[in-house]
Structures are given as C-alpha cells and as structure tokens.
C-alpha positions in Angstrom: 81.1 134.9 90.4 80.6 138.5 88.8 82.4 137.7 85.5 79.8 135.9 83.1 82.8 134.7 80.3 85.3 133.5 83.1 84.3 130.5 85.2 86.3 130.1 88.8 85.6 127.8 91.5 83.7 129.1 94.9 87.3 129.7 96.6 90.0 131.8 94.9 92.1 134.8 95.7 90.5 138.3 94.6 92.7 141.1 93.6 91.7 144.8 94.9 90.2 145.9 91.4 87.6 142.8 91.6 86.5 143.3 95.1 86.2 147.3 94.3 83.8 146.3 91.3 81.9 143.5 93.3 81.2 146.1 96.1 79.9 148.9 93.6 77.8 146.2 92.2 76.0 145.8 95.3 76.1 149.3 96.2 78.7 149.8 98.6 81.2 152.5 98.8 84.7 152.1 99.6 85.6 154.3 102.6 89.2 153.2 103.2 91.8 150.7 101.9 95.1 149.8 103.0 97.2 146.6 103.7 98.9 145.1 106.9 102.3 145.0 105.4 104.8 142.3 104.6 105.6 139.6 106.9 107.8 136.8 106.9 107.3 134.0 109.6 105.0 136.1 111.6 107.6 139.2 111.9 106.9 142.3 110.2 109.4 142.8 107.3 107.9 146.2 105.7 105.6 148.4 107.2 102.2 149.2 105.6 103.6 152.9 105.3 106.2 152.1 102.7 104.3 149.7 100.1 100.9 150.1 98.0 97.9 148.5 99.5 97.9 145.8 97.1 101.4 144.8 97.8 100.8 143.7 101.3 100.0 140.3 102.8 96.3 141.4 103.4 94.2 144.1 101.8 92.0 145.6 104.2 88.8 147.4 103.0 86.1 149.0 104.9 83.1 149.8 102.9 79.7 151.4 103.4 76.4 150.9 101.8 75.5 153.6 99.6 
C-alpha cells in the first residue's frame, strides 16, 4: 500500500510503526495509543496497564488531522 518495494494483498495485519507512518503520510497526528489487553476465550488475562501497547490483542489509536 505505501511500501513501493513490497507487494501485499489488500487484507493484511499492520504493526504500530506501519500505522504511525501511514497516519503521518496523510497528515494525522497520533493523540493517544493503547491496547485493550490480552484475552483468552473472551476473558481478560492481562490488563492493558501491565503490557506495552503493541503486545495486546488490539491496538487502539486516536489520531487527529494536523
């Protein structure tokens, strides 16, 4: 999508750095980023307070247009 030298399909997983780069390309500033924690069979196993944002099941990003 935004890497000219790498070809991916239209559906893929993105990591935090890729999302950050994509948002910056379109003039967005990240206001807050966090995770929802680690879940197993719909039960919260590790709270988001105890893990880095990139380790949780879902990365949550709030961004604002510059």
